DRENKELUM-307688 format. One record per residue (C-alpha): residue in one letter; x, y, z. Coordinates in Angstrom, 3 decimals, padded with zeros to 6 digits. Layout:
<recs>
roba	x	y	z
A	X	Y	Z
...
</recs>
This chain:
<recs>
roba	x	y	z
M	023.479	-049.083	-094.335
T	023.995	-045.364	-094.790
Q	025.646	-043.425	-092.040
A	022.205	-041.685	-091.608
Q	020.184	-044.849	-091.286
L	022.787	-045.953	-088.774
I	022.336	-042.733	-086.524
R	018.462	-043.059	-087.192
L	018.472	-046.649	-085.856
T	020.743	-045.696	-082.953
I	018.444	-043.064	-081.745
I	015.443	-045.502	-082.103
A	017.063	-047.977	-079.851
A	018.161	-045.105	-077.263
L	014.598	-043.972	-077.253
F	013.702	-047.466	-076.869
L	015.728	-048.513	-073.967
A	014.976	-045.512	-072.478
T	010.910	-046.040	-072.466
G	011.762	-049.568	-071.379
T	013.624	-048.557	-068.569
A	010.929	-046.079	-067.426
H	008.212	-048.565	-067.786
T	010.036	-051.031	-066.010
E	010.914	-049.009	-062.885
T	010.387	-051.370	-059.873
N	011.374	-048.717	-057.016
V	008.113	-048.366	-055.800
L	008.946	-047.188	-052.336
G	008.489	-043.658	-051.841
C	005.969	-040.658	-051.461
F	003.571	-039.766	-054.317
V	000.899	-037.001	-054.051
R	-001.661	-035.616	-056.868
T	-004.075	-032.420	-056.192
Y	-006.354	-031.738	-059.025
D	-007.146	-028.255	-059.913
K	-010.538	-026.748	-060.751
A	-009.872	-027.221	-064.734
H	-009.399	-030.787	-064.514
L	-012.018	-031.561	-062.111
A	-014.521	-029.735	-064.818
E	-013.374	-031.585	-067.353
H	-013.946	-035.043	-065.372
P	-017.701	-033.923	-063.481
D	-018.015	-037.887	-062.524
Q	-014.407	-037.644	-060.616
L	-014.757	-037.879	-056.397
V	-011.354	-037.744	-055.748
T	-009.512	-034.476	-055.545
A	-006.446	-035.205	-053.731
V	-004.439	-038.246	-052.928
R	-001.100	-038.774	-050.718
L	000.127	-042.041	-050.985
H	003.507	-043.715	-048.904
I	004.672	-046.864	-049.951
Y	007.406	-047.704	-047.303
H	009.422	-050.382	-044.959
P	008.173	-050.429	-041.471
P	010.878	-049.891	-038.916
P	013.117	-051.702	-037.781
D	015.693	-053.421	-040.098
E	014.490	-056.615	-039.157
A	011.272	-055.817	-041.014
R	012.528	-055.023	-044.399
D	010.827	-058.019	-046.149
A	007.393	-056.127	-045.387
T	006.051	-053.377	-047.288
W	003.191	-050.989	-046.047
M	001.088	-048.363	-047.353
K	-000.773	-045.438	-046.097
M	-002.944	-043.419	-047.990
E	-005.126	-040.320	-047.228
V	-007.866	-038.949	-049.833
K	-009.915	-036.030	-050.095
V	-013.218	-035.921	-052.021
R	-015.648	-033.358	-053.429
G	-017.920	-031.789	-051.332
R	-016.308	-032.807	-048.139
N	-013.972	-031.021	-045.503
V	-012.546	-034.208	-044.295
I	-009.620	-036.260	-044.863
L	-010.163	-040.146	-045.209
T	-007.282	-042.474	-044.448
T	-006.524	-046.221	-044.651
S	-003.359	-048.289	-044.633
G	-002.182	-051.754	-045.367
I	000.258	-054.324	-046.397
C	001.576	-054.512	-049.946
R	002.870	-057.658	-051.843
K	003.670	-058.678	-055.540
G	000.725	-060.334	-057.029
E	-002.948	-059.674	-058.798
P	-005.868	-058.474	-056.844
P	-007.798	-061.172	-054.695
D	-011.280	-062.148	-056.246
T	-013.063	-060.287	-053.779
W	-015.867	-057.238	-053.459
Q	-013.514	-054.792	-054.938
R	-012.377	-056.903	-057.851
P	-015.607	-056.185	-060.167
H	-015.184	-052.212	-059.607
L	-011.505	-052.405	-061.379
K	-012.081	-050.914	-064.825
H	-008.263	-051.863	-065.376
L	-006.054	-054.365	-063.747
P	-002.773	-053.303	-062.458
P	000.233	-054.178	-064.616
P	002.290	-057.442	-063.787
D	005.093	-055.495	-061.795
A	002.698	-053.527	-059.765
L	002.213	-053.994	-055.869
W	-001.067	-054.860	-054.521
C	-001.752	-053.031	-051.317
G	-004.543	-054.457	-049.128
V	-006.472	-053.534	-046.209
E	-007.021	-055.567	-043.222
C	-010.670	-057.294	-042.843
D	-011.424	-057.693	-046.521
G	-011.157	-053.787	-046.782
G	-010.281	-053.899	-050.516
G	-006.995	-052.371	-051.822
I	-004.951	-050.638	-054.593
G	-002.531	-051.423	-057.254
V	000.568	-049.378	-057.237
A	002.997	-049.273	-060.100
S	006.136	-047.179	-060.234
R	007.156	-045.076	-063.417
G	010.262	-043.354	-062.207
D	009.220	-040.082	-061.379
H	005.484	-041.151	-060.747
A	003.382	-043.919	-059.947
M	000.081	-045.278	-061.183
M	-002.219	-046.341	-058.880
Y	-005.419	-048.754	-059.634
L	-008.430	-048.233	-057.348
G	-011.287	-050.693	-057.372
G	-012.519	-050.309	-054.193
I	-011.030	-049.658	-050.675
R	-012.386	-048.950	-047.008
M	-011.130	-045.708	-045.559
S	-012.364	-043.574	-042.583
V	-012.277	-040.080	-041.954
K	-010.902	-041.205	-038.159
S	-008.998	-044.187	-038.523
Y	-009.797	-047.514	-040.464
S	-010.743	-049.771	-037.685
C	-012.065	-053.389	-039.254
G	-015.400	-052.750	-039.264
G	-015.763	-049.607	-037.267
E	-018.750	-047.195	-037.617
S	-016.620	-044.354	-039.603
D	-015.408	-046.765	-041.897
E	-016.560	-046.259	-045.602
E	-016.070	-047.291	-049.025
L	-014.212	-045.366	-051.643
L	-015.143	-047.083	-055.415
G	-013.565	-046.795	-058.705
N	-016.233	-045.264	-060.710
K	-016.236	-043.425	-064.187
D	-013.478	-041.233	-063.419
D	-011.971	-042.551	-060.346
H	-009.994	-045.655	-061.328
V	-006.418	-044.898	-062.567
F	-004.474	-042.200	-060.950
R	-001.082	-040.637	-061.977
L	000.415	-039.679	-058.812
N	003.863	-037.470	-058.943
R	006.845	-038.905	-056.851
V	007.852	-036.181	-054.068
N	010.332	-036.013	-051.358
E	009.917	-038.536	-048.636
R	009.307	-035.983	-045.935
D	006.155	-034.823	-047.534
C	004.707	-038.364	-046.300
A	006.117	-037.718	-043.026
A	004.070	-034.628	-041.832
P	000.416	-035.597	-040.688
P	-002.722	-033.886	-042.602
G	-003.535	-032.155	-039.208
G	-000.222	-030.594	-038.496
A	002.188	-030.645	-035.553
Q	-000.717	-030.892	-033.288
A	-001.967	-034.141	-034.938
E	001.541	-035.683	-034.878
Q	001.675	-034.964	-031.164
A	-001.780	-036.543	-030.527
A	-000.610	-039.770	-032.735
R	002.321	-040.433	-030.368
L	002.823	-042.573	-027.321
P	004.115	-040.644	-024.139
D	007.991	-041.314	-023.351
E	006.786	-043.296	-019.917
M	005.610	-046.182	-022.136
L	008.512	-046.729	-024.704
G	011.210	-049.194	-024.333
A	011.334	-052.742	-023.286
W	008.491	-054.453	-021.091
C	007.959	-058.225	-019.653
P	004.845	-059.567	-018.416
D	004.288	-059.773	-014.591
K	002.903	-062.966	-014.148
T	002.218	-062.215	-010.333
T	-000.431	-059.849	-011.171
P	-004.153	-061.032	-012.137
T	-005.050	-060.408	-015.701
K	-008.661	-059.640	-015.132
N	-008.232	-056.033	-015.405
G	-005.564	-056.277	-018.375
Y	-002.298	-057.720	-018.690
H	000.609	-055.958	-016.694
Y	004.035	-055.549	-017.774
Y	007.215	-054.011	-015.936
R	010.002	-052.296	-017.267
V	013.398	-054.135	-018.636
E	016.577	-053.220	-020.404
D	016.022	-055.640	-023.202
A	012.859	-057.420	-024.492
E	014.653	-060.636	-025.157
D	015.264	-060.674	-021.481
C	011.733	-061.845	-021.136
G	012.577	-065.184	-022.238
N	010.013	-068.062	-022.593
H	007.353	-065.483	-021.786
G	008.022	-062.772	-024.496
G	008.145	-059.067	-024.126
Y	007.439	-055.875	-026.072
L	009.738	-052.973	-027.413
I	007.625	-050.065	-027.803
S	008.628	-046.950	-029.887
K	006.589	-043.837	-031.043
E	005.883	-045.760	-034.298
S	006.034	-049.235	-033.965
L	005.352	-052.220	-031.344
E	007.557	-055.174	-031.582
Y	007.148	-058.435	-029.693
H	009.913	-060.931	-028.782
R	010.577	-064.271	-028.013
F	013.600	-065.708	-028.822
G	014.106	-063.362	-031.462
L	011.548	-060.959	-033.247
K	008.037	-062.817	-033.664
G	005.781	-059.529	-034.270
L	005.992	-056.200	-035.642
C	002.908	-053.727	-035.660
H	002.918	-050.257	-037.314
L	001.033	-047.820	-034.903
N	-001.169	-045.711	-037.375
K	-003.712	-044.506	-034.607
V	-003.171	-043.328	-030.928
K	-005.836	-041.619	-029.095
R	-005.653	-040.150	-025.751
I	-008.412	-040.776	-023.348
G	-008.392	-039.051	-020.239
R	-005.797	-036.597	-018.373
G	-003.071	-036.520	-015.881
D	-001.713	-040.079	-014.399
A	-005.420	-041.733	-015.365
A	-004.561	-041.190	-018.731
M	-005.221	-043.924	-021.180
Y	-003.788	-044.569	-024.998
K	-006.008	-046.210	-027.369
V	-003.795	-047.702	-030.022
R	-004.589	-049.325	-033.483
G	-002.040	-050.667	-036.322
N	-001.454	-053.314	-038.589
C	000.665	-056.295	-037.751
I	002.919	-058.852	-039.223
S	003.658	-062.171	-037.046
K	005.472	-065.200	-036.945
P	004.415	-068.068	-035.013
S	005.942	-068.307	-031.268
F	006.264	-072.144	-031.597
V	007.640	-074.271	-034.562
S	004.800	-076.498	-036.128
K	005.609	-079.697	-038.012
E	003.646	-077.914	-041.040
D	006.244	-075.138	-040.877
P	009.607	-076.487	-039.144
E	011.548	-073.511	-039.951
G	008.922	-071.161	-038.734
R	008.780	-069.015	-041.913
K	005.062	-068.490	-042.254
T	003.768	-065.197	-041.130
Y	000.309	-064.000	-040.719
E	-001.273	-060.495	-040.384
H	-003.969	-059.053	-038.243
T	-005.075	-055.622	-036.972
L	-003.944	-054.594	-033.620
H	-006.649	-052.981	-031.024
I	-005.412	-052.438	-027.520
K	-005.811	-049.881	-024.741
M	-002.630	-048.961	-022.789
Q	-001.894	-047.258	-019.388
I	000.980	-046.507	-016.861
I	-000.564	-047.664	-013.507
E	002.174	-047.641	-010.635
G	005.001	-047.749	-012.699
K	003.607	-050.735	-014.613
L	002.357	-051.071	-018.487
V	-001.121	-052.103	-018.763
F	-002.527	-053.793	-021.863
I	-006.121	-054.470	-022.603
E	-006.313	-056.151	-025.698
N	-008.695	-056.211	-028.886
A	-010.052	-052.923	-027.563
G	-012.778	-051.054	-029.576
G	-012.315	-053.158	-033.046
K	-012.670	-056.798	-034.733
K	-009.642	-058.978	-035.432
</recs>
């Protein structure tokens, strides 16, 4: 083998390894965006989507790092609105549900499948280093917040030019800002008086909701279980962390001391009691949070499953 041939083989091997590394990138966490310009949309007249912002991330706190969540915002032609949705991601093929026939291209084996609650479809996401490929079959979204069968929910389907999207990786903080700016961010946060640890008040009737009193640590609630609330999440503790909900929609109703907050979120929970089928308590289940929260005479009041389906 001549020196020229050896150099040529070395270059080919280097290119192959570089391509392989980029193609098998597994770090799908991050913020990915794409805004399509007029020239691109003119070349693809059947493309409905004009902009995408996708966030793949671990929810807080550190105890829930095994979970991966998705938040997505989309703009479409002819409408001055932002469609939003969220879901939970895992490795695996798309489920055989209503959205599967709309998938023109199946996600590759290394992709995540991010599904929306209540059979709301989903997306496939495969990281490629400085960008991610998003595979759309069908997903339910809303101009307000996806609410598991709410009146504002609608389906975004993968049509002729809306099935595979190349999204650019950007700084994580670009996904932290809400689409409506600072005012929307303030509107989507619980007040400070609701934050912290709470134990159930078993002496108060539950006819008008579940009442909780403030404590230092949710673990102090013992067998009754308690909540630890932050501006982004709601944790349920009962001899350890048993449930975690990411709050993706908070709406204030009313003013002053009578103000109530309507809260929606995606949750991952473990059973509170060990069963014969799962003696080590490793199984988890997913559900959607729908509650109303209010402070009455210094106590936190929950009205569960308010305004949505489980």
